[in-house]
C-alpha positions in Angstrom: 0.0 0.0 0.0 1.5 3.3 -1.0 1.9 6.0 1.6 -0.4 8.9 1.3 1.7 11.4 3.3 3.0 13.2 0.2 -0.5 13.6 -1.1 -1.6 14.9 2.3 1.1 17.5 2.2 0.1 18.6 -1.3 -3.6 18.9 -0.2 -2.6 20.8 2.9 -0.7 23.2 0.8 -3.6 23.6 -1.6 -6.0 24.4 1.4 -3.4 26.9 2.7 -3.2 28.7 -0.6 -7.0 28.8 -0.9 -7.2 30.3 2.6 -4.7 33.0 1.6 -6.8 33.9 -1.4 -9.9 34.1 0.8 -8.0 36.4 3.2 -7.1 38.7 0.3 -10.7 38.8 -0.8 -11.8 39.7 2.7 -9.1 42.5 2.7 -10.4 43.7 -0.6 -14.0 43.7 0.7 -12.9 45.7 3.8 -11.2 48.2 1.6 -14.2 48.7 -0.6 -16.5 49.0 2.4 -14.1 51.6 3.9 -14.2 53.6 0.5 -18.0 53.5 0.5 -18.1 54.7 4.1 -15.6 57.5 3.2 -17.9 58.7 0.4 -20.9 58.6 2.7 -19.0 60.6 5.3 -17.9 63.1 2.7 -21.5 63.5 1.5 -22.5 64.4 5.1 -19.7 67.0 5.4 -20.6 68.5 2.0 -24.3 68.6 2.9 -23.5 70.6 6.1 -21.4 73.1 4.0 -24.1 73.4 1.4 -26.7 74.0 4.1 -24.5 76.8 5.5 -24.5 78.4 2.1 -28.1 77.8 1.2 -28.6 81.3 -0.2 -26.1 80.8 -3.0 -27.7 79.2 -6.0 -24.4 78.2 -7.5 -23.5 76.3 -4.4 -26.9 74.5 -4.5 -26.3 73.6 -8.2 -22.8 72.4 -7.4 -24.0 70.4 -4.4 -26.7 68.7 -6.6 -24.1 67.7 -9.1 -21.8 66.5 -6.3 -24.6 64.4 -4.8 -25.4 62.8 -8.1 -21.8 61.8 -8.7 -21.4 60.6 -5.1 -24.5 58.4 -5.4 -23.1 56.9 -8.6 -19.8 56.3 -6.8 -21.6 54.6 -3.8 -23.6 52.5 -6.2 -20.5 51.4 -8.1 -18.8 50.5 -4.8 -21.9 48.6 -3.7 -21.7 46.6 -7.0 -18.0 45.9 -6.4 -18.8 44.8 -2.9 -21.5 42.4 -4.2 -19.0 41.0 -6.7 -16.4 40.4 -4.0 -19.0 38.8 -1.8 -19.8 36.4 -4.6 -16.1 35.6 -5.0 -15.8 35.1 -1.3 -18.7 32.7 -1.3 -17.1 30.7 -4.2 -13.8 30.7 -2.4 -15.3 29.4 0.8 -17.0 26.6 -1.2 -13.7 25.8 -2.9 -11.9 25.7 0.5 -14.6 23.5 1.9 -14.3 21.0 -0.9 -10.5 21.0 -0.7 -10.6 20.5 3.1 -13.1 17.6 2.6 -10.7 15.9 0.2 -7.8 16.5 2.6 -9.8 14.9 5.5 -10.8 11.9 3.4 -7.2 11.3 2.4 -6.1 11.7 6.1 -8.8 9.2 7.2 -7.8 6.7 4.5 -4.1 7.1 5.5 -4.9 6.6 9.2 -7.0 3.5 8.3 -4.1 2.1 6.4 -1.7 2.7 9.3 -4.2 1.1 11.7 -4.6 -1.9 9.4 -0.8 -2.3 9.1 -0.5 -2.2 12.9 -3.3 -4.7 13.3 -1.7 -7.0 10.7 1.7 -6.7 12.4 0.2 -7.4 15.9 -1.6 -10.4 14.5 1.6 -11.7 13.0 3.4 -11.2 16.3 0.7 -12.9 18.2 0.7 -15.8 15.7 4.5 -16.1 16.1 4.3 -15.9 19.9 1.5 -18.6 19.9 3.7 -20.9 17.7 6.6 -20.3 20.1 4.4 -21.1 23.0 3.0 -24.2 21.3 6.4 -25.4 20.3 7.7 -24.8 23.9 4.8 -26.8 25.2 5.4 -29.7 22.8 9.1 -29.8 23.8 8.3 -29.8 27.5 5.8 -32.7 27.0 8.2 -34.5 24.7 10.9 -34.4 27.3 8.7 -36.0 29.9 
């Protein structure tokens, strides 16, 4: 029976690499959410400034254009966030599948080790039984 330890090492490495990819996706998601929050915070600041200058029609027009652009920016960031969330979900499924394969291989490997130990113990017991039987025969033959 071939040893599965090298396959297990490869599978562990594969799982580790997939976890690193997932970590990068989470970092990307966090950065996008931070950008979105920054835009929302900036909108609030600009709204306060525009309210302070409510008598100036040019300011109101500029603020209206700014709000439209900011909303487009927030919408684009939300779309990007959704795309990253989908990629995260796929990466999690991929990790789950790779981990299942790893565990199956580890279980098969452990079962093989257990079977080998069991066979070795049986062989040793058989040899000890034969030695005991032979010793018993010799002791009765000498009588």
